[in-house]
C-alpha positions as CSV (number, residue, x, y, z in Angstrom):
1,M,0.0,0.0,0.0
2,N,1.3,3.4,-1.0
3,N,1.7,5.7,2.0
4,T,2.7,8.8,0.0
5,F,-0.7,10.4,0.6
6,S,-1.1,9.3,4.2
7,I,-2.2,11.9,6.8
8,A,1.1,11.6,8.6
9,N,3.1,12.3,5.5
10,R,0.8,15.2,4.5
11,L,1.1,16.8,8.0
12,T,4.9,16.3,8.1
13,L,5.4,17.5,4.5
14,G,3.2,20.5,4.9
15,A,4.7,21.6,8.2
16,G,8.2,20.9,6.9
17,L,7.7,23.0,3.7
18,W,6.2,25.9,5.6
19,S,9.0,25.8,8.2
20,A,11.6,25.7,5.4
21,V,10.0,28.8,3.8
22,L,10.0,30.7,7.1
23,L,13.6,29.7,7.9
24,I,14.9,30.7,4.4
25,A,13.0,34.0,4.7
26,A,14.6,34.6,8.2
27,A,18.1,33.8,6.8
28,L,17.6,36.3,4.0
29,I,16.3,39.0,6.4
30,F,19.1,38.5,8.9
31,T,21.9,38.6,6.3
32,T,20.3,41.6,4.5
33,Q,20.0,43.5,7.8
34,Y,23.6,42.7,8.8
35,R,24.9,43.7,5.4
36,E,23.1,47.0,5.6
37,A,24.4,47.5,9.1
38,V,28.0,46.9,7.9
39,H,27.6,49.3,5.0
40,R,25.9,51.9,7.2
41,V,28.9,51.8,9.6
42,D,31.3,52.3,6.6
43,D,29.2,55.1,5.3
44,D,29.2,56.9,8.7
45,R,33.0,56.5,8.9
46,F,33.4,57.8,5.4
47,G,31.1,60.7,6.2
48,A,33.1,61.6,9.3
49,I,36.4,61.5,7.3
50,V,35.0,63.6,4.5
51,D,33.5,66.2,6.9
52,S,36.8,66.5,8.8
53,L,38.7,67.0,5.6
54,A,36.2,69.7,4.6
55,V,36.7,71.4,8.0
56,Y,40.5,71.4,7.8
57,A,40.7,72.4,4.1
58,E,41.9,76.0,3.5
59,I,42.9,78.2,0.6
60,D,46.3,79.9,0.6
61,E,47.2,83.3,-0.9
62,D,48.1,81.7,-4.2
63,G,44.7,79.9,-4.4
64,G,46.2,76.6,-3.5
65,V,44.3,74.1,-1.2
66,F,46.0,72.7,1.9
67,L,44.9,70.9,5.1
68,S,45.5,72.7,8.3
69,R,45.4,69.3,10.0
70,P,45.7,65.9,8.4
71,P,43.4,63.0,9.4
72,G,44.7,61.2,12.4
73,D,44.3,57.6,11.1
74,P,47.8,56.3,10.2
75,R,46.3,53.9,7.6
76,F,45.8,56.9,5.3
77,E,49.6,57.4,5.3
78,R,50.7,53.8,4.7
79,A,51.0,53.1,0.9
80,F,48.2,51.0,-0.6
81,S,46.8,50.2,2.8
82,G,43.2,50.0,1.4
83,Y,42.2,53.3,3.1
84,Y,42.2,56.4,0.8
85,W,41.0,60.0,0.5
86,Q,41.2,62.5,-2.3
87,V,40.3,66.2,-2.6
88,S,39.5,67.7,-6.0
89,K,38.8,71.3,-7.0
90,L,36.0,71.9,-9.4
91,N,37.1,74.3,-12.1
92,A,35.0,75.9,-14.8
93,D,35.8,73.3,-17.4
94,D,37.4,70.4,-15.5
95,T,38.1,68.8,-12.1
96,E,41.6,69.1,-10.7
97,I,43.0,66.7,-8.0
98,V,44.6,69.0,-5.4
99,L,45.2,66.7,-2.4
100,R,45.2,62.9,-1.7
101,S,46.2,60.6,1.0
102,G,49.7,59.2,1.2
103,S,48.2,55.7,0.9
104,L,47.4,56.4,-2.8
105,F,51.1,57.0,-3.4
106,D,51.2,58.1,-7.1
107,A,47.8,56.7,-7.9
108,E,44.4,58.4,-7.9
109,L,40.8,57.5,-7.4
110,A,38.9,57.4,-10.7
111,I,35.6,59.1,-9.8
112,S,33.0,59.1,-12.6
113,Q,31.8,62.3,-14.1
114,Q,28.2,61.4,-13.2
115,V,29.1,61.2,-9.5
116,L,31.0,64.5,-9.7
117,D,28.0,66.2,-11.3
118,E,25.6,64.7,-8.8
119,A,27.7,65.7,-5.8
120,N,28.1,69.3,-7.2
121,K,24.3,69.5,-7.7
122,N,23.6,68.2,-4.2
123,R,26.3,69.8,-2.1
124,G,26.7,68.3,1.3
125,L,24.9,65.1,0.3
126,G,27.0,61.9,0.3
127,I,27.1,60.0,-3.0
128,K,28.0,56.3,-2.9
129,Q,30.1,54.6,-5.5
130,S,32.0,51.4,-6.1
131,L,35.6,52.1,-7.3
132,D,38.7,50.1,-8.2
133,G,41.7,50.8,-5.9
134,P,45.3,51.4,-7.0
135,L,46.0,47.7,-6.8
136,G,42.7,46.8,-8.5
137,E,41.0,46.0,-5.1
138,P,37.2,46.8,-4.9
139,L,36.5,50.0,-3.0
140,R,33.4,51.4,-1.4
141,S,33.4,55.2,-1.5
142,L,31.5,58.3,-0.4
143,T,31.8,61.6,-2.2
144,K,30.6,65.0,-1.1
145,A,30.9,68.5,-2.6
146,F,31.6,71.6,-0.4
147,Q,32.0,75.3,-1.0
148,L,34.4,76.8,1.4
149,P,33.2,79.8,3.5
150,D,33.8,83.2,1.8
151,Q,35.2,81.4,-1.2
152,E,33.9,80.5,-4.6
153,T,36.0,77.4,-4.7
154,V,34.1,74.1,-4.7
155,L,35.9,71.1,-3.3
156,I,34.9,67.5,-4.0
157,I,36.1,65.2,-1.3
158,T,36.1,61.4,-1.5
159,A,36.9,58.8,1.2
160,A,37.2,55.1,0.2
161,A,38.2,51.8,1.7
162,D,38.7,48.2,0.6
163,R,35.3,46.5,0.8
164,R,36.7,43.0,0.9
165,P,37.0,42.8,4.7
166,G,33.4,43.9,5.1
167,D,32.3,41.4,2.5
168,Q,34.2,38.7,4.3
169,E,32.4,39.6,7.5
170,I,29.1,39.5,5.8
171,S,29.9,36.1,4.2
172,R,31.0,34.7,7.6
173,F,27.8,35.9,9.1
174,R,25.7,34.4,6.3
175,I,27.4,31.0,6.8
176,A,26.9,31.2,10.6
177,V,23.2,32.1,10.1
178,T,22.7,29.4,7.6
179,G,24.3,26.8,9.9
180,V,22.4,27.9,12.9
181,L,19.0,28.1,11.1
182,G,19.8,24.8,9.3
183,M,20.3,23.0,12.6
184,F,17.3,24.7,14.0
185,G,15.3,23.5,10.9
186,I,16.5,19.9,11.4
187,G,15.4,20.0,15.0
188,L,12.1,21.5,14.0
189,L,11.5,18.8,11.4
190,L,12.3,16.1,14.0
191,G,9.9,17.8,16.4
192,I,7.2,18.0,13.7
193,F,7.8,14.3,12.9
194,F,7.5,13.1,16.5
195,Q,4.6,15.4,17.1
196,V,2.7,14.0,14.1
197,Q,3.6,10.4,15.1
198,Y,2.5,11.1,18.7
199,G,-0.7,12.9,17.6
200,L,-1.7,10.2,15.1
201,R,-0.8,7.3,17.4
202,P,-4.4,6.6,18.3
203,L,-5.2,6.3,14.6
204,F,-2.4,3.8,14.1
205,K,-3.7,1.8,17.1
206,M,-7.2,1.8,15.6
207,E,-5.8,0.7,12.3
208,Q,-4.0,-2.2,14.0
209,E,-7.2,-3.2,15.9
210,I,-9.2,-3.2,12.6
211,S,-6.4,-5.4,11.1
212,D,-6.6,-7.8,14.1
213,I,-10.4,-8.0,13.7
214,R,-10.1,-8.9,10.0
215,A,-7.4,-11.4,10.9
216,G,-9.7,-12.9,13.5
217,R,-7.4,-12.1,16.5
218,Q,-10.2,-10.0,18.2
219,E,-13.9,-9.3,17.7
220,N,-14.3,-5.6,18.6
221,I,-12.5,-2.3,19.0
222,E,-11.3,-2.7,22.6
223,K,-8.9,0.2,23.5
224,V,-9.9,3.5,24.9
225,Y,-9.4,6.4,22.4
226,P,-9.4,10.3,22.7
227,K,-12.7,12.0,22.5
228,E,-12.2,12.9,18.8
229,L,-12.0,9.1,17.9
230,A,-14.2,7.6,20.6
231,P,-17.4,8.1,18.5
232,L,-15.7,6.5,15.5
233,A,-14.7,3.5,17.7
234,S,-18.2,3.2,19.0
235,E,-19.7,3.3,15.5
236,L,-17.3,0.7,14.2
237,N,-18.2,-1.6,17.1
238,T,-21.9,-1.1,16.3
239,L,-21.2,-1.8,12.6
240,L,-19.3,-5.0,13.5
241,H,-22.2,-6.2,15.8
242,H,-24.7,-5.4,13.1
243,N,-22.6,-7.3,10.5
244,K,-22.5,-10.4,12.8
245,E,-26.3,-10.1,13.3
246,I,-26.8,-10.0,9.5
247,V,-24.6,-13.0,8.9
248,A,-26.3,-15.0,11.7
249,R,-29.7,-14.0,10.4
250,A,-28.7,-15.1,6.9
251,R,-27.5,-18.4,8.1
252,T,-30.8,-18.9,10.0
253,H,-32.8,-18.1,7.0
254,V,-30.7,-20.4,4.8
255,G,-31.1,-23.2,7.3
256,N,-34.9,-22.7,7.6
257,L,-35.2,-22.6,3.8
258,A,-33.2,-25.8,3.5
259,H,-35.4,-27.6,6.0
260,A,-38.5,-26.3,4.4
261,L,-37.5,-27.5,0.9
262,K,-35.6,-30.6,1.5
263,T,-38.3,-32.4,3.5
264,P,-41.0,-32.1,0.8
265,I,-38.5,-33.0,-1.9
266,S,-37.4,-36.0,0.0
267,V,-41.0,-37.1,0.4
268,I,-41.5,-36.8,-3.4
269,I,-38.4,-38.8,-4.1
270,N,-39.4,-41.5,-1.7
271,E,-42.9,-41.7,-3.0
272,S,-41.7,-41.8,-6.7
273,Q,-39.5,-44.8,-5.9
274,S,-42.5,-46.8,-4.7
275,N,-43.8,-47.1,-8.3
276,D,-42.1,-48.3,-11.4
277,T,-44.1,-46.4,-13.9
278,D,-42.6,-44.0,-16.4
279,F,-44.2,-41.1,-14.6
280,S,-42.7,-42.1,-11.3
281,K,-39.3,-42.4,-12.9
282,L,-39.7,-38.9,-14.4
283,V,-40.8,-37.4,-11.1
284,H,-37.9,-39.2,-9.3
285,R,-35.3,-37.7,-11.8
286,Q,-36.7,-34.2,-11.6
287,A,-37.0,-34.3,-7.9
288,S,-33.4,-35.5,-7.5
289,S,-32.3,-32.7,-9.8
290,M,-34.3,-30.3,-7.7
291,A,-32.6,-31.6,-4.6
292,R,-29.2,-31.1,-6.1
293,Q,-29.9,-27.6,-7.3
294,V,-31.5,-26.5,-4.0
295,D,-28.5,-27.9,-2.1
296,H,-26.1,-26.1,-4.4
297,H,-27.8,-22.7,-4.2
298,L,-28.3,-22.9,-0.5
299,R,-24.7,-23.8,0.0
300,R,-23.7,-20.9,-2.3
301,A,-25.9,-18.4,-0.4
302,S,-24.5,-19.6,2.9
303,A,-21.0,-19.3,1.7
304,A,-21.6,-15.8,0.3
305,A,-22.9,-14.7,3.7
306,R,-19.9,-16.2,5.5
307,A,-17.4,-14.7,2.9
308,H,-18.3,-11.2,4.0
309,A,-18.1,-11.9,7.7
310,L,-15.1,-10.3,9.5
311,G,-12.7,-12.3,11.7
312,A,-13.1,-15.8,10.2
313,V,-9.6,-17.4,9.9
314,T,-8.7,-21.0,9.1
315,S,-5.4,-22.9,9.1
316,V,-4.8,-24.3,5.7
317,E,-2.4,-26.9,7.1
318,V,-5.0,-28.3,9.5
319,S,-7.8,-28.6,7.0
320,A,-5.4,-30.1,4.4
321,S,-4.1,-32.6,6.8
322,D,-7.5,-33.7,8.0
323,L,-8.9,-34.1,4.5
324,C,-5.8,-36.0,3.2
325,R,-6.2,-38.5,6.1
326,T,-9.9,-38.8,5.3
327,M,-9.2,-39.4,1.6
328,K,-6.6,-42.0,2.4
329,R,-9.1,-44.0,4.3
330,L,-11.8,-43.6,1.7
331,F,-9.5,-44.7,-1.2
332,R,-7.3,-47.1,0.7
333,E,-8.3,-50.0,-1.6
334,T,-6.8,-48.1,-4.6
335,N,-3.5,-47.6,-2.9
336,I,-3.3,-43.9,-4.0
337,K,-0.5,-41.9,-2.3
338,I,-1.5,-38.4,-1.2
339,H,1.3,-35.9,-0.6
340,Q,0.9,-32.5,0.8
341,T,3.2,-29.4,1.1
342,V,1.8,-26.4,2.9
343,E,3.7,-23.3,3.8
344,D,4.1,-22.8,7.5
345,G,1.5,-20.6,9.2
346,L,-0.6,-20.2,6.0
347,M,-4.1,-19.0,7.0
348,F,-7.3,-18.7,4.9
349,R,-9.4,-15.6,5.6
350,G,-12.7,-17.4,5.8
351,E,-14.8,-20.2,7.4
352,K,-13.3,-23.6,8.0
353,Q,-16.3,-25.4,6.6
354,D,-15.9,-23.6,3.3
355,L,-12.2,-24.4,3.0
356,D,-13.0,-28.0,3.9
357,E,-15.6,-28.1,1.1
358,L,-13.3,-26.6,-1.4
359,L,-10.4,-28.9,-0.7
360,G,-12.7,-31.9,-0.1
361,N,-14.3,-31.6,-3.5
362,L,-11.0,-31.2,-5.3
363,L,-9.2,-34.0,-3.4
364,E,-12.1,-36.4,-3.9
365,N,-12.2,-35.6,-7.6
366,A,-8.4,-36.1,-7.9
367,C,-8.5,-39.4,-6.0
368,K,-11.3,-40.7,-8.3
369,W,-9.2,-40.1,-11.5
370,A,-5.7,-40.6,-10.2
371,N,-3.7,-43.7,-11.1
372,S,-1.4,-43.7,-8.1
373,E,-0.6,-40.2,-6.8
374,V,-2.2,-37.0,-5.7
375,V,-0.2,-33.9,-4.7
376,L,-1.6,-30.9,-2.7
377,T,0.6,-27.8,-2.5
378,A,-0.2,-24.4,-0.8
379,W,1.8,-21.2,-0.6
380,S,1.3,-17.4,-0.2
381,T,1.7,-14.7,-2.7
382,F,2.9,-11.1,-2.5
383,E,-0.7,-9.9,-3.1
384,N,-1.8,-11.2,0.3
385,N,-3.4,-14.2,-1.3
386,L,-2.8,-17.9,-1.0
387,V,-2.6,-20.5,-3.8
388,I,-3.6,-24.1,-3.5
389,T,-3.0,-26.6,-6.3
390,I,-4.2,-30.2,-6.3
391,E,-2.9,-32.4,-9.1
392,D,-3.1,-36.1,-10.0
393,D,-1.4,-38.5,-12.4
394,G,-4.5,-39.6,-14.1
395,V,-5.5,-39.3,-17.8
396,G,-6.2,-35.6,-17.5
397,L,-8.6,-33.5,-19.6
398,T,-8.3,-31.6,-22.8
399,P,-9.0,-27.9,-22.8
400,D,-12.6,-28.5,-24.1
401,Q,-13.2,-31.1,-21.5
402,Q,-11.9,-28.7,-18.8
403,K,-14.5,-26.2,-19.9
404,T,-17.3,-28.8,-19.9
405,V,-16.7,-30.1,-16.4
406,M,-16.8,-26.6,-15.0
407,K,-20.5,-26.4,-16.0
408,R,-23.0,-27.2,-13.3
409,G,-24.1,-30.8,-13.2
410,E,-21.9,-31.9,-16.2
411,K,-20.1,-35.2,-15.9
412,L,-17.7,-36.8,-18.4
413,D,-18.1,-40.3,-17.1
414,E,-21.5,-41.3,-15.8
415,A,-20.0,-44.5,-14.3
416,K,-18.1,-42.4,-11.7
417,P,-20.1,-41.6,-8.6
418,G,-21.2,-38.0,-7.9
419,S,-23.7,-35.4,-8.9
420,G,-21.4,-33.4,-11.3
421,L,-21.8,-30.3,-9.0
422,G,-18.4,-30.6,-7.2
423,L,-16.3,-28.3,-9.5
424,S,-19.1,-25.9,-10.0
425,I,-19.5,-25.6,-6.2
426,V,-15.7,-25.0,-5.9
427,S,-15.9,-22.2,-8.5
428,D,-18.9,-20.6,-6.8
429,L,-17.3,-20.7,-3.4
430,A,-14.0,-19.3,-4.6
431,H,-15.7,-16.4,-6.4
432,A,-17.8,-15.8,-3.3
433,Y,-14.6,-15.1,-1.4
434,G,-13.2,-12.9,-4.2
435,G,-10.9,-15.7,-5.4
436,T,-10.4,-17.6,-8.6
437,F,-10.5,-21.3,-9.6
438,S,-9.1,-22.8,-12.8
439,L,-8.1,-26.1,-14.3
440,Q,-4.8,-26.8,-16.0
441,T,-2.7,-29.8,-17.1
442,S,-0.5,-31.2,-14.4
443,K,3.2,-32.1,-14.8
444,L,2.2,-35.5,-13.4
445,G,0.2,-36.1,-16.5
446,G,-3.3,-35.6,-15.1
447,L,-5.4,-32.6,-14.0
448,L,-4.2,-29.6,-12.0
449,A,-6.9,-27.7,-10.0
450,R,-5.7,-24.2,-8.9
451,L,-7.4,-22.1,-6.2
452,E,-6.4,-18.5,-5.3
453,L,-8.1,-17.3,-2.1
454,P,-7.7,-14.4,0.3
455,A,-5.0,-15.0,3.0
456,A,-5.1,-13.8,6.6
457,A,-2.1,-12.6,8.6
458,Q,0.2,-15.6,9.1
459,N,0.5,-16.9,12.6
460,K,3.8,-18.7,12.7
461,S,4.7,-20.5,15.8
462,S,8.1,-21.8,16.8
């Protein structure tokens, strides 16, 4: 049975997917917020550096720009340290670099014309830009434009720093968040799984009890269930009780009908035998035929009622052994050897009297036609069925003859005892239980009768 769409799988899968979506969203939010925080700290530091440069920038008598006090961070003086600043003077037709940090050595920051124009247009507002450093390293920069007091000169000041350390911190944070949330997700999935299993445990118990009822190990739902399932358990017990009543009533009706019909028919048969006229013979034949047909249909109706009853289980080995011993006694004068091979613990899901009738008819038929040997074999299949074959070493039957003997009341040899209903009864009983019955040619040379019936849970004992 495929469990893909079970309630437990649906609950676990649904909760797991929703938890995964929330954890992924949380990871994205955390890493985004941390990245913004790192960049915000960088921007605040750049803004402070640019503002301090603007405060300390002065114009000498010749119009040159100089700093009355350089920035105190020594990294701006160490060549190619990754921390840089640059001051440019905006002229009428171009931009001239007038000051730069010692860390730039003989290089310069390539600020785009678009950033220069935007900074000049929005003086005092920081403009962010990604640049390439003197060694090709990626830089994060902030550019502002200032007009010095009492001067027409416009200075554009840029502070920049290598962005790789910040990106590495962000990457490490992302890995840490992914690991922590991943472990949290695994723990959450395990919690969901155990919660679903614990929550649905009463359903699993009820499923097992229903399986035990079908296997005949118990008759009713016996355990106490939570209030959500208690009404269902009560209704199932009511249904089981009602089913038993229906089966018992059907058996009673069948028995009453059999008694009501068989007695008058027996009287007719006995009376017809007292006279030797043609009419008496005709009545005797027809009454005998009626008796056989009534017996057949009553047996079939009784079997159909029993086939749908829950809890009936029969050991195949016990029935086969009993019937084989009986057949050996009945056919002891013919010296027929009867062999049986039955899988251990094989159980038929049905009434013992029905299995006895199935095997009895087939064994009796095989012993009638066998030369010296009859073999009964029984085993289980992967489809929860059992297969029983009974074969003999007699003359066998052609395919056309096999079809003929399956018809009700048909006999190939009138000299052999019997009513001709045996194989038809077997076929009807097998179909009443949802099984199949067929005739084939045996490897022993005679006939092979094959039954496939529903199996119950095997009860193997050591």
